[in-house]
N, C-alpha and C positions, 0 to 999 in steps of 0.2 A: 504494500500500500504506500502511496506517495505521501510526502510530508503534507501537502495541501489537503489531501483527503483525510488524513488523521486529524488535522486541525479542524476540518469541517465536522468530523465525528465528535470531537471534543466540545465544540460549541453547541452542537445539537443536543448532546447529553446534558450539558449545563443548563440549556434552555428548558429542557424537559424537567430537570430537577428543580429549577426555580418555580416552574408552574406547580409542581407537586408540593413545594414548600409553602406556597401561598394557600393551598387547599388543606394542608395537613398541619395540625397544631403541635406536632412533635418537636421538642427542643433539639438543638444540635444539627438541624438539617443542613444549614449552610456550612458548618464545619466539615461535614461529610463531603459536600460538593468541592470544597477546597482541597481535601485529600485526594479526591478523584481527579481533579484538575492537575495536581502535581504529578500523579502517577502517569497520566496520559502524556503530559509534557515530557516526561522522561522517555516514553516510548518514541516520541517525535525526535528527541535527540539521538536515540539509538538508530533510528532510520537514517538520520543525516550521516551517521558514521559508516553506513553500509557501503561496500565497494560500488563505484559508479558502473552502471551497465553500459556496454558499448551499443551505440545506435547502429542498427542494421544499415548496410550500405544503401539499400533501396530507399531508406527513409532520410538519408542525409541530404542537405541542400544541394541542388544541382544534379542529383542522381536520378535515374529513371524511377518513376513511381507507378509501376504497372500493377494492376489489380490481379488477383488470382481468379482464373476462370472456373466456373462451376463445372464439376466433373473432370477437371484437368484438361479440357479441350484446348488445343493449341492452334495458333496461327503460325505457319512456317514459311520459310523463304528460300530462294535459290537464285543463282545467276543465270538460270535457264528456265524455260517454261516448265511448270510442274504438272505432271499427270495426276489428276484428282483421284484416279483409281489406284495409283501406286506412286505416292510421293517419294522421290529419290533425289540424291545429290543435294541435300538441304544444307544450308550454311547459315551462320549467325554473324558473319562479318563481311564487309565489302570495302573496296577502295572507291574513292570518289570517281565517278564516271562509269562504274560498273552498271550493267543492266540488272534490274531487280524485279523479281516476280514473287507473288505471295499466294498462299492458299489458306483460306479460313476453314477450320474444322470445328464442328459442334457435336455434342453428344446426343442430340435429337434431330429429327427432320425439321426443316425450317417451318413447315406447316404446323408441327406440334409445338415448336419452340416459341415462335413469334406470331403464328397464324391462328392460335387458339384451337388448332385441330379442325378448323372449318374446311369442309370439302368444297364449299362454294366460294372460297376466297378468290378474288380477282387479282390480288397482288399481296405480297408480303414485304414489308419494309424492314431492311436490315440496317440498324444504326451503327456507324463505325467511327471511332475516334482515331485520330493520328496524334502521336505525342513526339515531341523533340526534347530530349534531355529532361524527361519527366513532366514537361508542360504540354497541355492539350493545345494543339494549334489548328485542328480542324475537326468538325463533326458534321456528318451528313449521311444520307441514306442511299443505299442501292435497293431499288424496287425489283423484286423477283416477280415477273409476270408469267413466266413459262411454267405450266402446270407440273411437268415432270421435274423441273428444278426445285419446286417447292417440297418435293418428297425426298430430297437428298440431304446429306449432312455436311456438304462442302460448298464453298463459293470461291471461284477464282478471283484473285485481287491483283490486277496489274498495277505496279507501282512505277517502275521506270523501264518499260519493255522496249525491245527493238520495234520500230514502227510496223514492220511486216509480220511481227509475232504478237502484236497487241490484239487481245480479244475484247477488251472493254469498248463500249460504244458501238460495236459491230452487230451484236445480237439484239434484235428488237424484243426478245424475251426478257431483257433486263433494262431498267431505266436508271441512269445515274443522275441524281439530283444535283442542283447547283448550290454552292456554298459561298464562302468569302470571295469577293471580287468577281462574282458571277462565273466562277470556275467550277467545272463539274468534278464531283468526287471521282477519284481514280487518277490515271496518269496526268490529266490536265492539272489538277490541284497538287498532286504529290510531287511532280517534277518541278513545279513552280516553287514549292516550299524547299525542296532539296537544293535548287539553284540559288536560294537566298542564304544558305548556311554559311557561317564564317569558317575560315580555314581551321583545320584541326579535327579532332575526333568527336563524334556525336553518337548518341544512342537514340534510335528511332523505334517507336512502338506503335502497334495497332491493336485495337480491342473492339469487340462487339459488345456494346453496353446499352442496356435498356432499363430505365428507372432504377439505376444503381446496381443492377445485376450484370455481371460480366460473364458472357457465355463462351468467349474465346479470346485469347490474348497471346501476343508474341512480340519479340523485339530483336533488333540486331544493331551492331555498331557499324559505323562507316567513318573512314578516315581519309584525309587528303588535304593538300594545300590549296585546292581550288575546286569549287562546285559549279562553276559556270557551264560545265558540259551539260548539266541537266536543263539549263535555260535553253541551250541550243537544241537539245533533244525534244523539249516540249514543243517547239515550233514544228518539228518534223511530225510529232505525234498528232498535233492539231490538224496538220495537213492531211494525214491519214484518216483522222476521225471525220473530217469534213466530207469525205467520200461517202460516208454512211450516215451522216448527221440528218436528223429529221426535226420537225417542229414539235413543241410540246403538244400533248393531246388535249382536246377540248374537254372541259369539265362542265360546261353549261351551254345550252343552245337557246338563244333569244334573238330572233332575226331583227326585231325592231331595235334592240340595244346594240347589236352588231352594226346595223346601218348607221346609227348615231355615232358610234365609235369611228367608223370609216369616214364619215363626214368631218369629224373633228381632226382626224389625221390629214385629210386632204387640205383642210384649212391651215394646218401647221406645216405644209410643204411636202407631204408625202404624195407625190404626183400619181403613183400607181401602186395601190395596195394589192399585192398578188393574192394574199390569203390572210385571214384574221380569224383567230379562235379565242374564245373566252376561257381562261385557264383557272379561274376561281369557281367554286361551286355556288357561292352566294356572296352577298355583300359583306365586307368587313366594316365594323363600326369603329369610328375614331372618337375617342372620348377626350374631354378637356384635360384631365389629369389622371387617366386610368381608373381602375376600379369601377365604382358605380357613379362616377362623375358624369355630368351632362354630355350627351352625344353632340358633337359639333359637325360631323360629316360621316360619309361612308364611301368606301372605295372598292374598286374591282380591277383586276389585272387581265390583260389580254396579250396574246403574242401576235405580232403583225409582221408580215413578210413583204418586202418590196425589192425593186430592182435598182442597183447602184448605177452611177453614171458610166462605169466601165462595162456594163452589161451583166455583171455578176449579181447574185442575189444574197440577201441577208435578212435575218429577222431580229426583232427586239421585243423585250417585254415592255409594254406600255401600260401606264396606270391612269385610271380615270376616277375623279371624285364628284360627288354631289354634296354640296354644303347645306346644312340644315337652316331653314328659315325660322322666323319668329313664330309663325303659326304652327310649327312642328313638322311641316312637310319638307321634302328635299328639293333643292333647286335644280337647275339644268346641269347636264353632264359636262364636265370639264376635263380636258387632257392635262395632267399635272406632272407626269414624269415619263421619260424615255430611257430605257436601259441600254446596256452595251450591245454592239452589233455582233451577231453570230453568223458567220458565212454558212451558206447552204447551197448544195448543188440543185439546179432546177428540177432534175428528175426525182429528187427526194422531198420536194415541197409538199406533195399531196400523199405521201406515204403515211 
């Protein structure tokens, strides 16, 4: 027991004793409490003299703070693509510039682990953390939409693959959500983070974590004087991903609302909206200061695709607001934000 906890016990006991003394007319009650106080204070001094326990390396400042996965499930790594059916040639250390591949393993099927066993599940969202030197630097989801993949216990995780060996983004049965900087989870985000590392040795970790429960975890070290190779690799990977990139799926169909959105985009200089889909299921309410404070507006996101001056195509997330009036109704729709441009091949726009 720590010194602070013993002191807490001491004062708790004294407080109870004082309450008892106020209700009990017996003489000498406070004298007994003083004796008790002296005895516990002696125990506190004894604890102070105990040998100091060494702090485990994983708990020391700057060291990786990976949680333990339930069932001992591991995320493993290699410098070559990993066969999910027979993981081999696994490694735990890399040199800066090496290609890196991962495989997430769990002790139950994804359907049972995160899909609540539902046979009618349309997708299963796998939440993945990336950690650098013990600090979480990214959190986002990979959506498993392929039915047969829901009933497996593995998930391929491309981290810094060779462009022609990348599997992420190519299979429509998996959706990689966007996180910080509008970068997709997977090689897009991971090579960006690796390319920003300072010279020297670092510990990189990945874990599947949901509501505090960790279902798979693993880490590796990487060392080198320069990590800019990953910045260059990212550009090549994005070029490869563009070949198969598609627009976000529609979450809501409202022809009148879509027409209004197109009109606002046209007024903002979008001369030719090739495609527009609403990607929110419903309106998001914006409150004055969170909680139950007054509603000031509501907003909804859409993805809009248009043609660039050079003939190529790209899409952006565009946000629209309706501000609340004094009578409680919402005002006209307004275009309030345009996100980053995402290149897309024309043949993939309607996929």
